[in-house]
N, C-alpha and C positions, 0 to 999 in steps of 0.2 A: 371284879366279881363277874362282870359281863364276859370278859375274855376267857377267864378260867372255867366258867360255868360250874363253879364249886366254891363253897365257903372256905376261907382260910383261917387258921387260928389267929385270934386277936382282931378279926374283922368286925367293924360296926358300921352300918350304913343308915343314914338318916338325913333329913333335909337340913338340920343344923350342923355346924362343924363338929362332927362326932369324933373324928380321928385326932387325937392329941399327940400322936407319936409318929416317928418315921418308921415305917415297917418295910423291911426288905423281904419281899415274897420270892422264895427260891425253892429249887427242887430238893427233895429229900425222900429217902425210902419210907419214912413214916412221918405222920403229922406231929408237929410240936413247935414250941417257941424257944428261942434262945435270947436271953436278955442282953442289953447293950454292953454291959461291962464284960461279960463272958465273950461276947462277939468280937470285941476289939483286940482280945489277946489270942484269938484263934488264928494260927498261921495259915490255915487253908482258906480263910475268907479274906476278901480284899478290903477290910474295914479298919485295919490297924491304925492308920493315920488319923482316924476320927477321935482317938483318945484325947487329942489336944483341945477338944471343945468342952472337956470337963464333965463332971458327974451330972450336972443339971441337964445336959444333952443326953448322956448315956442312959439316964433313967427314962428318957423319952425315945429310946431307940431299941428296936428288937428285930429279930429275924424270924419269919414265919415260914416253916418248911412243910411241904406236902408233896405226895407223889402225883403230880399232875403233868400230863403230856406236854402242855404248852411251856412249862417251866424247864423242860429239858433243853430248849433252844434259847429262851430269854429269861432274865430275872427282872422283877419289877420293884421299883422303890415307890411306895405309897407315902406321899408327904402329908403332914398334918393339914386339917382344914384351915383355910385362911380366915383370920379374924377381921371383923369390920366394926365400925361404930366405936362405942366406949371401950370394948374389949381390947382394941388395938393398944391402948395405953398401958395395959397390964403386961409387964415384961415376961417373956417366956423363961428367963433365967439363963439363956445362952444366945449367941448371935445367930438368929434364924437365917438371915441372908448369907452369912459366911458358910453355913452348913449347906444351903442350897447351891451355892457357888462351887463348893467342893464336889458335890454330886454331879453338877452340870458339866464340869470339866471331864468327868469320867464316863458319863452315860452316852448311849448312841442316839437316844431320842428323848425330847422333853415335850410332854403333852400338857397343855393348859386347858383346864375344863371350865366351861361357862354354862350357866342355865339360861334357857331362852327367855325366862321371865324374871331374871335377876342378873342384870348386866353390869351393875356398878363395879368399877375396879377400885377397891378400898386402898387406903394408903399402904397397908402392909402388902397387899397383892402387887401394887405398883412397885414397891421396893424389891419384892421378890423377883418380879420380871426383870427389873434393872440389874439384878445380880447375875442374870444370864447373859449379860453383855459380852460379846465376843463368841457366843455359842449360838448366834441367831439361825445358822443353817440347821441346827438340831430341833428348833421349835416348831411344833404343830399345835393347832388350836382345835378343840372339839366343842361345838355348840350343841349341848345335850338338851333333852326334853323338848325338842323342836316339834313334837307331835301335839303339844299342849296349846299351840297357837295355829291359826289358819294361815293360808298362803300370804295374804296381804300383810298380816302382822309379822310373819316370818321375814318378809322382805325388809320391813322397817327395823326389826331386831338385828338382822344381819348387817344392815347399814350402820346402825348405832354401835354395834360391836367393832366393826372395822374402824370407825371414827375414834372410839375409845382406845383401841390398840395402837392406832397411828400416833397417839399422843405419848404413849409409854415406850413403844419399841421404835427406835429411830433407825429404820432400815429402808432403803429405796424399794426393796422387793415387797410385794404384798404377801402377808403370811397365808399359808394354806389353812383354811378353816373347813373342818368336816362337820356337816350338819346331819343330825339324826336323833334317834331315841335309843340310847345304848343301855337297854335293859330288856329282859325277856318277858315283857308284858304286852298285852294287846295295845295297838296304837290308839290313842284317843281321837286323833284326827287323821283319816287315811288318805286325804287328797294329795299328799306329797310322798306317798309310799315308795314310788319308783325312785324319787330323788334320794330318800333315806337309804334305800338298798344300794344305789350306785355309790353313795358317799361312804357307806360302811365297807364296801368292797375296796374302795381306794385306800381307806385307812388300813384295812387288813393287808393289802399288798405292800403298803409302806412298812408295816411292822414285820411282815414276813421276809422282806428283803434285808433286814438288819443283820441276821447271822452271816450272810454272804459277805457283807461289807465290813464286818468287824475287824478283820486283819488289816484292810486298807486304812480304816479309821485309826487304828493303833499306830500304823506307820506315819500317818498324817500328824498325829499327836507328837510322835517322836521328832519329826522335822520341825514342828512348831516350837517344841521345848529346846531343841538344839539351837535354833535361831535366837530364842530369848536368852538362853544361857550365854551365848556369844556376846550379845549386847550388854548383858549384865556384867560380864567380865570387863568390857571396855569402860563402863561407868565406874565400877569399883576401883579399877586400876588407876583411872584418872583422878579420883578422889584421894587415893593413897599418895599419888605423885605430888599433888598440890599441897599436902599437909606439911607444916614446918617441922623440923627435926627436934627442936627444943621448946621454944616459948610460943604462946598465943594459939595453942592448939584448939581450944574451945571456941575462940572468936572466929578462927578460920573455918571451923566445922559449920558454924551458924551461917557464915558468908556463903560457903559452898552449897549448903542446903537451899538457901534463898535464891542462889544463882542456877539451880538445877535446870530450869527451862533453857537457859543460854548454853549450858554444858551439853544438853541434848543436841541443840542445833550445831554446835561445834563438832561433836562426835559424828553426827550425820554427814557433815561435809568431809571430815577427815577420812572416815572409813567407808563412805558411800552406802550408808544404811538407810533403809526406808523409815520414815517417821512412825509408821504403824507397828514397827517392831519394838519400840521403846515402851517400858512400863508406864502406867499412869503417873503423872508428876506428883499429884497430891498424895497418893498412896505411898509412893516412893519416899517423899519427904517425911511422912509420918514414921516410916520404918527406919529411916536413917537417923532420926532423933535419938534413938536408943543405942546406936552402934558406935564403936570406937574405931575411927578411921585409920588409926596407926596400925591396927591389927589386920587390915585388909591386905590382900596379896597383890604383888605387882603382876603386870601382864606377862603371860608366857606364850610367845608367838608360836611355839611348836604345838601347843594344845589347840590354838586357834586354827592352825594349818590342818590338824587332824580332823577337826569339826568340818572345815571347808571341804576336805577330801571326802569325808563321809557323805556330805550333802551332794557333792558333785558326782561321785562315782558309786559308792556303796549302795546308796538308796535306790539308784536305777536298777542295779542287779537284784536287790531285794524285791523290787516291784515286779520284775519279770518272773522271779521265783513264785511270788504270790499268784500271779495270773496263770502260771503253769499248773500250780497246785489246784487252783479253782477249776481249770478246764478238765483235770484228771479226776477230780472228786465229784460225786453226785451233788446236784443242787440241794443245798441245805435250806429247808423251809421250816416255818413254825407249824406244828401240827397240834391237834387236840382242841378241846374247848370250843369256843365260838368259831374258830378257824375251820373246823371240819364240817360244820353245818352249812357252809357256803361253797364247798368244793364239788360235791357230787350230788346226783339225783336231780329231780325236777325243780328244786328250789335254788340251784346254783344261779349265779348272776347271769341274766340274759338267756337262760334256758327256755326254749320254746318261743323265743322272740327273734325278730329280724331274720338273719340267715339261718339260725338254728331251728326256726319253726318247721315242724314236720319231720324232724330228724329221726324220731322213733315211730313214725307212721309208715304203714305198708304202701299206702297210696301216695302218688306224686303230689306234693303240696300245691303245685301250680294249677293242678287239674280243676280245682273248685272255681277258679276265676277264668279258666281257659275259654269257655263259651263267649265271654265278653271280649277277650283278647282276639278271638278268631274273627269276630265281626269287623274289628279294625283291620286285621290281617288281610281279609278279602277285599277291603276297599283300596288296598295298596297295589292292586293288579299283579298278583303273583304269577310267575311263569314257571311251568313244570313244578308247581307246589312250593316255589321259593321266591323271596323278594330280594332285590339287590340292596346294596349298602346305601345307595342314594334314596331309595324309597323308605328304608328303615330310618335313615337319618331324619327325614321330614317329620316322621311321627315322634321319634325319640327326643328331638329338640323342643317339642311342645311341653316337656317336663320342666324346662328352664334350668336344668342342671348344667354345670359347666362342661365344656368339651372333654376335659381331662377325665371327668367321672364317666361320661357317656362312652368314651373310648375304652375305659376299663370294663364297663358293662358289656359292650360289644365283644370284647375279647373273651369274656366269661361265657357269653351266650352262644357265640359261634363255635359250637362244640367240635364240629368236624373241620373247622378252619378253612372252609371253601369260599369265604368272603360273601356268603349269602345266608339268609335265615329261612328255615322252614317254619311251619306253624308252631311247632313245639319250642324251637329256639326263640322265636319271636315272643311267645308267651313267657318264656324264661326271662328275656330281656325286660319285658314289662313288669314282671315280678321283682326283678332286681332294682328297677327304677322305683317301684313302690317302697321297697325296703329302705332305699336311700332317702326318699322323701319323708318316710316315717322317723328319720333321725338315727338309723342304725348304720354301722360300718359295713362295707363290702368285704368279702373274703379275698385273700390273695389268689387262691385257686378254688375252683368250683367244688363244693362238698358233694359227696357221692349221692346224697338224698335229693339234690337239686338237678342232677343230670337227667335230661328228658328220657323217658322210657325207651324210645326208638334209638337212642344213642348209647344205651348201656351195653357193655360187652357181656355176652352170655357167659354164665358160670360154667367152668369146665367140670364135668361130672366124672368121677373116678369109675373105671370099669371094675 
């Protein structure tokens, strides 16, 4: 709702788990709902494979279509509210975690939402997060309603959240957590306003980059599936080869299933396959219980060669085609809704702050502090209105900034490149030092509004 800045059909928002359905929020020329059973038979939608989860799930699945600019670039899957306490014991009637896993394998980004004053990870939430195993690079965390606590409490809440997540998500990397208040209401506690703005910008940038990376992600998924298919072929053909032709088939099947971990190790050594490419042992054993091993196919080396050839040669050419296409096409970004509110005008991130301060003013922004800078300038014994690099260095190092930063400031401030600074250039250097000390980044090249008035090129007037 916050991203779209518009209600969508079927939307219900409340503090309790209000959503009891999976809602696919997608672009459509007119507003409307499509129920789950109709959705999975629509060849134009990517949901046909969901029919295997049965009616109990399909009755809790729908597509909400509306003409919203944001949805032209991205589609959003809104999952049901997570159950906690006694409610967890009430079955949903379908395998909730399996459905989440199906979506997780196909989406570009998974966003986990937490409230700043309700951090407990219930058993169902824990199981849901575990179903995203193998998709850890897609997960981002949003700590919402952070304006309802003060800074001290927020630090404790953030620490507690990271500790809780560390127990559920077993990755060496720390998950990216975006802190803020993601709704269009006044902040209850404004002391962290700048933090919330910066975090929202980071989240928006992350979401906006998704359309550009979609083709690469699909290619990445294709490579992943090709490797898994190859390993699967080795496992299946080995089981087929080991089966007796006449008697004792059932006993041999049980023995092979129990020996699966040993078979994995044997295949790893024989075909030089990484252990990470093999399917999970327990899950594989469960699936094999219902299979007839005699109906499995023998290994076809030509097909394996074809997959190897694709991974070694074809993928590289596909990758270069994608990068060529991306360089020729305009940058695809997500527009509309909350994304437009932060792009232009005086409320864009960082507008009027740091280097951007004074960008829309007629007067040179450094001029207001120049009298104080001039006092320092004249104590440095200028010759012919300029001070040498040695004199400037003595003053500039008092800022305690590292030499690499001061060197960049010198390069930006020495507008005429004569190795000396006049009073305006010195004032500019002091202004850039102040910007850096206030925690802002320095520009790569000097913006036109910061160029000292005496160093600006006169505008050519047309006759």
